C-alpha positions in Angstrom: -9.1 -25.4 -37.9 -6.2 -23.1 -38.5 -5.7 -22.2 -42.3 -2.7 -22.3 -44.3 -1.4 -19.8 -45.1 0.3 -19.4 -48.9 4.1 -18.8 -49.2 5.0 -15.3 -49.6 5.7 -14.6 -53.6 9.2 -13.3 -52.6 10.3 -14.5 -49.1 13.3 -12.4 -47.6 15.6 -15.6 -45.7 15.9 -14.7 -42.4 18.2 -17.4 -40.1 16.9 -20.5 -42.4 13.1 -19.4 -42.2 11.2 -17.1 -45.0 9.4 -13.8 -44.5 7.2 -12.2 -47.0 9.0 -9.0 -48.6 6.0 -6.7 -47.8 7.9 -7.3 -44.1 11.4 -6.1 -44.8 9.8 -3.0 -46.7 7.6 -2.0 -43.9 10.7 -2.1 -41.4 12.5 -0.4 -43.4 10.0 2.4 -43.8 9.8 2.8 -40.0 13.5 3.0 -39.7 13.6 5.5 -42.5 10.7 7.5 -42.0 10.8 8.0 -38.1 14.4 8.3 -38.3 13.8 11.5 -40.9 11.1 12.7 -38.6 13.6 14.7 -35.8 14.6 17.1 -38.4 11.5 17.7 -39.4 10.0 18.1 -36.1 12.4 20.5 -35.6 12.2 22.5 -38.7 7.9 22.7 -37.9 8.5 23.3 -33.9 10.3 26.2 -35.1 7.6 27.9 -36.4 4.7 26.3 -34.6 5.0 25.9 -31.2 5.2 22.4 -29.2 1.8 21.8 -27.9 0.3 23.0 -31.1 2.1 21.0 -33.0 1.7 17.9 -30.8 -1.9 18.8 -30.9 -2.6 18.2 -33.9 -0.5 15.6 -35.2 -1.6 13.4 -32.2 -5.4 14.6 -32.7 -5.4 13.6 -36.6 -2.9 11.3 -36.3 -4.8 9.1 -33.8 -8.1 9.6 -36.2 -6.4 8.1 -38.7 -5.4 5.0 -36.6 -9.2 4.5 -35.7 -10.3 4.3 -38.7 -7.4 1.6 -39.4 -9.2 -0.3 -36.4 -12.4 -0.2 -37.8 -10.8 -1.0 -41.3 -9.2 -4.0 -39.7 -12.8 -5.2 -37.7 -11.1 -4.1 -34.4 -13.3 -3.2 -31.4 -11.7 0.3 -30.0 -13.6 -0.7 -26.1 -11.6 -0.5 -23.8 -12.4 -3.4 -20.1 -13.0 -0.9 -17.2 -10.3 -2.4 -15.3 -7.7 -1.8 -18.4 -8.5 2.0 -18.5 -6.3 3.2 -15.5 -3.1 1.5 -16.9 -3.4 2.5 -20.4 -4.5 6.4 -18.8 -0.8 6.1 -16.7 1.2 5.3 -20.0 -0.6 7.8 -21.9 0.6 10.4 -19.2 4.1 9.3 -20.0 3.7 9.3 -23.8 2.8 12.7 -22.6 5.8 13.7 -21.1 7.5 12.1 -24.1 5.6 14.2 -26.0 5.9 17.3 -24.7 9.8 17.0 -23.6 11.3 15.5 -26.8 9.7 18.9 -28.7 11.4 20.9 -26.6 14.7 19.2 -26.2 14.9 18.7 -29.8 14.7 22.6 -30.2 17.1 22.9 -27.9 20.0 20.5 -29.6 20.9 19.2 -32.8 18.1 17.1 -34.6 20.9 14.2 -34.9 21.7 14.7 -31.4 18.2 14.4 -30.1 17.8 11.0 -32.3 20.4 9.1 -30.4 19.8 10.3 -26.8 16.2 9.9 -27.2 16.9 5.6 -28.8 19.1 5.3 -25.7 15.8 4.3 -24.5 16.9 0.3 -24.1 19.5 1.5 -22.3 17.0 2.7 -19.6 14.8 0.4 -19.5 17.5 -2.5 -18.4 17.8 -0.9 -14.6 14.0 -0.5 -14.8 12.5 -4.0 -15.6 15.1 -5.2 -13.0 13.2 -3.3 -10.3 9.8 -3.3 -11.7 9.7 -6.1 -13.6 12.4 -8.3 -11.2 14.2 -9.2 -14.2 17.4 -10.3 -13.7 20.7 -8.0 -14.9 22.8 -9.8 -17.0 26.4 -9.2 -18.0 25.3 -8.1 -21.3 22.8 -5.7 -20.2 25.3 -4.5 -18.0 27.8 -4.1 -20.9 24.6 -2.2 -23.1 24.0 0.0 -20.3 27.3 1.3 -19.6 27.9 1.1 -23.8 24.5 3.9 -23.8 26.2 5.7 -20.8 29.3 6.3 -22.7 27.5 7.7 -26.1 25.5 9.7 -23.5 28.2 11.4 -21.9 30.0 11.9 -25.8 26.9 13.9 -26.5 26.6 15.9 -23.5 30.3 16.5 -24.1 29.9 17.7 -27.4 27.0 19.7 -26.7 28.4 22.1 -24.6 31.3 22.3 -26.3 29.1 23.2 -29.3 26.7 25.4 -27.7 29.2 27.1 -25.1 26.7 26.7 -22.2 24.6 23.9 -20.6 23.2 20.7 -22.7 19.9 21.8 -22.2 18.6 20.0 -24.9 20.1 17.0 -24.3 19.1 16.5 -20.5 15.3 17.0 -21.9 16.0 14.6 -24.5 17.7 12.1 -21.9 14.4 12.3 -19.7 12.6 11.3 -22.5 14.1 8.8 -23.4 14.0 7.2 -19.2 9.9 8.5 -19.7 9.9 6.0 -23.1 11.5 3.4 -21.1 9.5 3.7 -17.9 6.2 3.9 -20.7 7.7 0.7 -22.2 7.7 -0.7 -18.5 4.1 0.1 -17.6 3.3 -1.5 -20.7 4.6 -4.3 -20.3 2.9 -4.8 -16.8 -0.4 -5.4 -18.3 -2.1 -8.5 -19.9 -3.7 -6.2 -22.2 -6.9 -8.2 -23.9 -7.1 -5.6 -26.7 -5.1 -5.2 -29.3 -1.7 -3.0 -29.1 -3.2 -0.6 -31.8 -6.2 0.5 -30.4 -4.4 1.1 -27.3 -1.9 3.4 -29.4 -4.9 5.2 -30.9 -6.3 5.8 -27.5 -3.3 7.1 -26.1 -3.1 9.5 -29.3 -6.3 10.7 -29.0 -6.1 11.2 -25.3 -2.7 12.7 -25.3 -4.2 15.4 -27.6 -6.3 16.6 -25.3 -3.8 17.9 -22.6 -1.9 19.1 -25.2 -4.5 21.4 -26.9 -5.5 22.4 -23.1 -1.4 23.4 -23.2 -1.9 25.1 -26.3 -4.1 27.5 -25.1 -2.6 28.6 -22.0 1.1 28.4 -23.0 1.2 29.0 -26.8 -1.7 31.5 -26.9 0.9 34.2 -28.1 3.3 32.4 -29.8 0.9 30.7 -32.8 1.1 32.7 -35.9 0.1 31.2 -39.5 3.0 29.1 -40.5 5.0 28.7 -43.7 5.1 25.5 -46.4 7.4 23.8 -44.7 6.2 23.6 -41.1 2.5 22.7 -42.6 4.3 19.8 -44.5 6.0 18.8 -41.5 2.6 18.4 -40.0 1.1 16.5 -42.6 4.2 14.1 -42.4 3.9 13.8 -38.8 -0.2 13.0 -39.1 -0.2 10.8 -41.7 3.5 8.9 -42.2 5.7 9.3 -38.5 2.1 8.4 -37.1 -0.2 6.6 -39.0 1.5 4.8 -41.2 4.5 4.3 -39.2 2.7 2.9 -36.3 1.0 0.7 -38.5 4.1 -0.9 -40.3 5.3 -1.1 -37.3 3.0 -3.7 -35.1 2.6 -5.7 -39.1 6.7 -5.8 -38.2 6.3 -6.9 -34.5 4.0 -9.4 -35.7 5.8 -10.6 -39.0 9.7 -10.9 -38.0 11.1 -11.6 -34.6 12.4 -9.4 -31.9 16.4 -9.5 -33.2 15.3 -8.3 -37.0 13.0 -6.1 -35.5 15.5 -4.3 -33.5 17.7 -4.1 -36.3 14.7 -2.0 -38.2 14.3 -0.2 -35.0 18.3 1.1 -35.1 17.7 2.1 -38.4 16.2 5.3 -37.0 18.9 7.0 -35.2 21.3 6.8 -37.9 19.0 8.6 -40.4 18.0 10.5 -37.9 22.1 12.1 -37.7 22.5 12.0 -40.9 19.1 13.9 -42.1 20.0 16.6 -39.6 23.3 17.0 -41.3 22.1 17.1 -44.3 19.2 18.9 -44.2 19.8 21.4 -41.4 23.9 21.5 -41.6 23.8 20.1 -38.3 28.2 19.0 -37.3 28.5 15.8 -38.0 32.1 14.9 -36.1 34.1 12.1 -34.6 31.7 12.8 -31.4 28.5 12.1 -33.3 30.4 9.2 -35.2 31.5 7.6 -32.0 28.2 8.1 -29.9 26.1 6.8 -32.8 28.3 3.4 -32.6 28.5 3.2 -29.0 24.3 3.4 -29.1 23.4 1.4 -31.4 26.4 -1.5 -29.8 23.8 -0.8 -26.8 20.6 -1.5 -28.8 22.0 -4.4 -30.6 24.2 -6.3 -27.8 21.0 -7.4 -25.1 18.9 -9.0 -28.2 21.5 -10.2 -30.8 24.5 -11.9 -28.6 21.7 -14.3 -27.4 21.7 -17.9 -28.8 18.5 -18.1 -30.2 17.1 -14.7 -30.1 16.5 -14.5 -34.0 14.1 -18.0 -33.5 
């Protein structure tokens, strides 16, 4: 017999349905904390090398997620036939972790956030190739909008830095890798909770990152100051443990349309927090690119009839 859940005490109305206020708070937390993490990463990785920073954040963040899984009653056991796709997705996330770290160091944190969140745009052609999903006119328009925003950021990066936009190129590859990881994850009929998969991905990725820290960062690691240490703690407890839990709770509570709107908060927060915290340029190109990318993310979902049901 299915239990009847009580009505939320402070419901949030969305398209005629009521959702708990707790879900809305978690939705805002994901967008704000993940967006603010881009300048935090730039500050921290300027003092702590990329491999070392990522290894620490993912190892201890993964341990926090493992403790959360045990608290929620999830078994950490993964079926033998699902280890290969898990390792494949983990390898793609490893590429995302490394390239996004170097990318944010080579360009503005706000621009890096906007470029990273073009991921849904690149998932469109990949889903057509690998999942045989049709490309509709909305998806095609989304792809063109995302390409327009990317082109604006690349041009602005050349003008600002006076050279090749290495950081933006790295972030472009990062967004494509993120999209590939998403498609690879979608192709598998997982039999374990997603939070368990994320826990293993964090813990497994910490191993090659730690090896890379030994061989790549061995002569560049010094005891960091207060702000980089706080950045590491932020990534362990907030950006990894809290936000991953909050994100999957949001996915469980809300329909896809409202979840997408929450994710769209992150690049906006990334742009403005980078400008405020680091004095990064915030001109017409940045605003126009941000608008194009947000439209590209929203168009396939928000324009579809019944997407919010």
